[in-house]
N, C-alpha and C positions, 0 to 999 in steps of 0.2 A: 772807391777806386775801381775803375773798369778793367777788363781783362788786358787791354792794350797797355795801360800805364803800369800794370803789375810787372810787365816784362821790359819796360824801358831801361835803357842803359844810361848812365850818367858819368860825367868826368868832373870831379870836384877837386878844387884846390885844397891842399892840406899843408901848406907851408909856402915859403917864398919860392921854392923851385920844385915842388912835388905836387903830384896829382894822384887821385885814386879813381879807378874805374870800377863802377858797380853795376851789376845786372847781367843780362844776357847779351853776348856779342854775336849777332846773326844778321842775315840779310835785311831784316826788318828794323834793326836798331843802329847799325854802324853808320849809316848815312848821316844821322843827326850828330854823331860824335866826330866825324871826320873834320868838319869845319872848325868846331870848337878846339879840338886838340891841335890841329894844324896852326891855328892862330896863336895859341898859347906857346907852341914850340917856336914859331917864327919870332914871337915877341920875347923869346928867351925867358919866359916865365916858368917853363917846365923843363927840367933836366932828368927827372925821375918819374916814372909812371908805375904806380903800384897796382897790380892786377889781382890782389887778394880778394877783391869784392866781386870778381867775375864768377857768376854762378853756372854758366854754360856758354859754349861757343861752337861755331862751325867755321868753315873756310873763310867766310866773310870777316870774322873776327881776326883771323890770321892776316888777311889782306889789309885790314885796317892798321894793324901793328906795323906791317911792312911799309905801308904808305907813310905812316908817321915817321919811320926811320928815314925814308927818302926825303921828307920835308925837312927833317933835322939836318941831314947831310947837306942839302941845298942851302940851308940857313947857317951852316957851319956851327951847329949846336950839338953838343954831345948829349945823346939821349940814351937812357938805360931803363930797362924794364925790371921790375922787382916782383917776386912772388908770382911767376908765370904759372898758371894752372896746368896740371898734368895733361888735360885734354888739349890745350894749345901747344904744349911741348910735343905731344904725339903727332899732331897735325904738322907742326914745323919739321919734325924728324922725317915724316913721310914725304914732305915737300922738299927735303934737303936744304932747309934754311934755318935749322935749329940754332946754329952758331950765331945768327943775327939777333936772336932774341935773348940769348944768355950772356 
């Protein structure tokens, strides 16, 4: 395993309408997740995204979650986040968007 793959983030299906995000959500990793998550949301395959596997995040991770909410709203899909890590909650609070994630 190289250093880059050690920090890759993944979006894995864990049921008919659930997905689990694992890894680091930062500027280097969120781009790869954006398309996969957006497609799953638009196809109504994902209604719940579990963030318990997120090991670290920065503002790019928060931006990804907000973008997925925007995709869901446009597709008229109800999307909920579960197990939002404290680090992301703090970033959301500082950005005054915490209520969107909880």
